[in-house]
N, C-alpha and C positions, 0 to 999 in steps of 0.2 A: 169169717174167712182170713186166711193166713194172706202175708205178702207174698210168699212163693206161690199160691194160687192168684194173686194178682197178676204178679209174673208172666204164670202160663196162659192165661185168659191173655197177655196183652200179646203175646208169641204167634196165638192164634190168629189174630189179627194180621196182614200183611205188607202193611203200609202207611204212611201219613198223607195229605193233604200235597197237593203238588200244582202249583198254577201254570197252569198253560196260557193264559192273557188275559188281559182284563175281562173278564165279563163274563168270558166263554167257555165258564167252567171247568173242571178238575177233572187233573189224571189220578187214579191211584197208583202208585209206585210201591214195588216189595222193597226194592234200594232204602226208601225212607225209612224214618223210624217214627216208631209209635211215639205219641202223645199223649199222656192221659193224667191223672191228679189218680191217688190211688184209690182205691175201690172200699166200698162197704160201710161208707158212715166215715171211715178215716180221714177222708180229707178234712173236711167242716171240723170234726170234733180235734181236728191238730192245727189249724188255721185260725186261731182266734182273731189275729192281727186283720186276716183278709175280710173276717164279718165288721170288726171296726173302719177299715175304709168304707163299708158299703153304708156302715152306721153314718158317717160322716156328707154321706153324700146323701143321703133322706130329705134335706133341707133342699138341696136342689130341684131331686127328683118333685119334689112336693110344689117347687115355684113354676117349673118345666106342666105340671098337672094345671095348676091355677094360671097359669097363661093361656092354657085351652079352648078353642070355642065347644061348647056340648056338642054332642054328637045329635044325629037326626035320630027321631024313635024307631026305637028297633036293630039299631044297629050296635054291636057289643064293641066296650071299650077292650081293645086287642093288645095283652104288656107282652115282650119280649125277653128273658135273659139270655140274653148270648154268650156264652162258654162257662155256664152255668157249672159246671162239676157237680156234684150230688145233689146243689141246691140246701145245700144247708146255711151256709155263709147269708144269701139272701131270703131266707125264709121271715123272719122281721121287717126285712123293707116288702115283701110282697104285700104283707100284712097290712101295711101299712098305706100300700097305695090301694088295697083294696077301699080301708077305711075313710080313703081324702075320696076317692071316686064317687063311693055311696055316700057321703056327705053332700055334696055337690047335686047327684042323680040315684036316689035312694031304690032305686028298679033298675036300676043299669045294669044288664048280664057283663061279667069282665072273663076275656076268658086268656090265659098265664100259658106262654108256651117256652119251656126252657130246651136249648139247645145245645148241643156241645156233640163232640165227635163219635162215632159209631161205635164206637169201645168205649167210650165213659159208661158208668156205671149206674144207667138208668133204675135198676131196678132200686135201688140205696133211694135215688131223688123221687123216687115215686111212693118208696116205704116212708119215705120224711114229711111226704107233703101228704101224705094220708095220716101222719100221726105212729105209726107204727115205729119208727125209729125216731132217737133224740128226745128231748124231757116229755113228760106222759103229759106233765102241768099244762102244755101248749097247746092251743088250740088246732087243729089240724088245718090246714088249710085246706085242704079238699071237703075241710066240713063246714064252708063257709055258703050262706044262699047262693046261688046261682052263681058260683065260681066255676071255675071248668079249665082243665088243666092239662094240658099236654104237652109233650118229648118231640122233638126232632134230633134224631141223630143224623148232622147235617152240617158242616164245616162253615165256619158264619165266610168264607172266602167264596162262598154261592148265596143268590138271593134262597132265605128259607121259608120267608110267610109269600102269601097273595099280595100282587101290587095294591097299591094303595088302601093296603087293610091295616096296617100297624098305626096303631096311638102314640106308644110308649115304649123304645129298645133301650134298654137298661145293658150296661156289661162291664165288670171288673176286675181287674187282672187278669185279662183273657189276651188283650189283642196285641201285646209283647211276640207272639208267639209269631214266626212268619211261616208264608206258604209254602217255601220250601228252603232248603240252605246252602245260601248263593258259593259257598268254599267252605270248607275243613278248617278252622284255626292250628293253626302248628304248634302252638305251645302256651295253650289258656284253655276253658273251658266255655269263655262265654265273650260275647263281642267286646265289654269293657276294656279288656285283657287283649285284645285282637290287634297283630300290629295295624297302622294307618292303612295301608294295602286293604290290607283283610276287613279293617272296619267301612271301609269304602265299599264295599263290596254288599256287607249288610247293610250297610244307610238304604245306599241305591234299590236293594230288593224291600227292605221295610218303608220306604215309601211310596213305591211301588203297590204294594200290598195296603195300604192305608188308603188309595183313590180309588183300590178295590173295594175296600169293605165297608167305606162311605159309599160308593154306590151302588149296591147291592141293596143296601139302608136305604137310599133315596128312592129307587123303587119299589120298596115294602113300607113306606110311614103314608099313612092319609094328609093331604095337603093339612097346614097348621100344627100337623103332630113331632112331637119331639125326642132326641135321643139324649142320653144322659151316660157320658162313659166316664170311668175312672182306671187310667192307663198307667202303667208302670214306664217312668221317665229319667232322664235326668237334668235333675231341677238348676236353677239360675248360678245356684252353687256350685256346681259339679257334683251333688250328690246324689245316690241311684241306689236300690235295694241292698242292702246289707254293707255299706258303705257312708257311713254319716260322719266317720269320724274317728269310728272305732278300730277293730279287727274286720279286715276287707270281707268278704261272706265269700265272695267268685275266686277270690285270690287264695285264699282256702281250702276252696273246693281242689283248685288245679293242684297249688302243693300237696294233697292227699293222694291225687289221681297218678301225679308225677313223681311220687315214693313207689306206687305200686308199679309202676313202668322201670324203674330203678331195679327194684329189689326182682323183676322176673316176671311178678306175678301177674303182668298182662304185657299183649304185645306192644308195638310201637300201632299198629295198626287199631287196637283198640284204644289207647291212649289218645290218639286223632278223633275217635270215630267219637267221644264224649262232647261234643261241638252242641251248646244249647242253639238250637232254632227258636231264636229270639232275638230281638234289637229293643234298646232303649233310645225311642226318641226325645227330642227336646221339644218345651213347649212352641219354640218359632220351627218345630218341624210340624210336631202335629196343627199350626193352623194356617201352614205352608198353601194347603189346595181354597182355603176361605179368602185369603189375603189377595186372592188371583182372581177378579172378575170372567174374566175369559174362561177360568180354568172347567175340567168338565165337572168338577163339583159344584162350583157355584152354579154354573148352568141346570146340570140338576135341581136346583131349587133348595142346597142348605147353605144355612147360613149358621155364623157359629157366634151366640148368645152372653156364651161364658169359657172364660179359661182360666185358670188357676192353677198353680203347683203347690202339694202340700206332703208333709210328712207326717205320720202318721206310728208313735212310739213301739218298739216292740214290747207286749207286753211281757213275754216271758221275761226279759231283763229285767223289766221295772218289775216284776216279783223279785225277783233274786234278788233287788238294792233292798226290799223290803227284809226277804228272811235271811239274803247270804250265805246258803248253804248249795255250794260251789256243785255240788253231783246232782244236788234235785232241779236246779238250775239247767245240767247239762242235759238228763234224762228227758226235762220238758221241753228244750230249746230243738236238739236235733230233729226230735219228729216231724218237727215243722216244714222242717228245710227237706226233711224225705218227702214228705206227703206229697212234695209237686217237683221233687226232680231224679226220683227216685229210674225212672222211666229211662232217662236218660242214660244217665251211666248202666241200667241194666243193658240197655239197648242196644250198647256200645259194645257191650262184649260177644266175641265169637258164638252164633247158634249153635256150632260144633259142640260147645263145650258142654257136658252136663247141665242139666237143670239144677242139680245141686250145690254143684261146683261154683256156679257163676250166682248162684245165692247167696252163698259162703263171701265169696270175694265183694261183695256190694256190701253184706253185714257187717263186713272185717275195717271196709270202708266210713262208712259209717260211726262204725264201733270205734273208729280212729280219730276223729272229728269230735264224738264225744268226749270220750278220753282227752283231748285237748282241753275241750271246753272246761270239763271237770278237775284239769290240775290248772290252767291258770283261764278263769272264765271271765276279766277284765277286757273288755272291750267286744267282748262278742255281743252281736244282736242283728237280728234283723227287721233293722226298723225298714217301713215304708214308705218309699217315693213314688208320689202319684200326678199325673195329669187331670184334672178332674174338667169335663169338658160339658156346655150344653149344649145342642144343636134342634136347629129347627127347621122345619121345611115350611119352603114359603105353601100357605093356601092359595 
């Protein structure tokens, strides 16, 4: 499947989630952007760093499982991967979870639900879990005895699982996506480069959304259940994704998109439309609902057991330091940026443009970024900056 196929498929979906009120469900609006990772296995095959983050969360997951009381007989151990994309980056973690549960309870049935938005490439996810994509030497997750795999095309801004049934919820690199765009950013593409007034609106939306996410998970969790979350953040030193001391990734996105506007290639509206529906919270902001004993989250029974920030080095930049080939680095590095950002830029373009014209603009945009990296590679890296959390529901 080609990138153009991905875009055409996404364009058939006429909306993205839009929050209508905490806990009251969502309305789909045609004006909202389509948000998805690239399909056909492209996302997991080009996001090595995202898998490294999940692998780092593995010990927190193991600790969360060890802290749970055994279930009653006949009750399955239920797992949910919220915002799973094609599922490839968390496959090893899911295998580890199965092993950990079986080590304690050899006969326990395990149900794994992968969740993402309706236009996610669930076909690729199921092929990966069935062993039809990916490394042929890996044992298929779906082939493990008494492991049952499900998919839910439902936003995590809604309740997804039946109340009181979830044993372990996991999510990595997903919950920075907001339920709606609170405003357009006038002269940048992401809230990290927005004006203070624009940032304030994004922060307010993000904090309301965080409460919504937590309250839905509180309803899903069984008493004593756990959440392990790894979310993008701004850490205590002001670092965030792609901004850890070198070339700022989002500033580079904005500069190349601005150049397309300056050259007349895209309109002023298309320039503004490339506003990422994202916000990176701080550790303090993530912990805020738990610090107040009277908050809705605390009253729902959720407790914060662990919170920390960590930086995971960009594997492509690390490879470049070993081999020193700038063109090779650029060719490997830019696709990982494209895997999660392309629908934002493609979706910013006027849909009345012919599809091949839109595809050419997007190709040229990433081509210019790749040429810059190949020409001057030093400082380019997409280091991941995450806030790791373990949250439990009172027994």
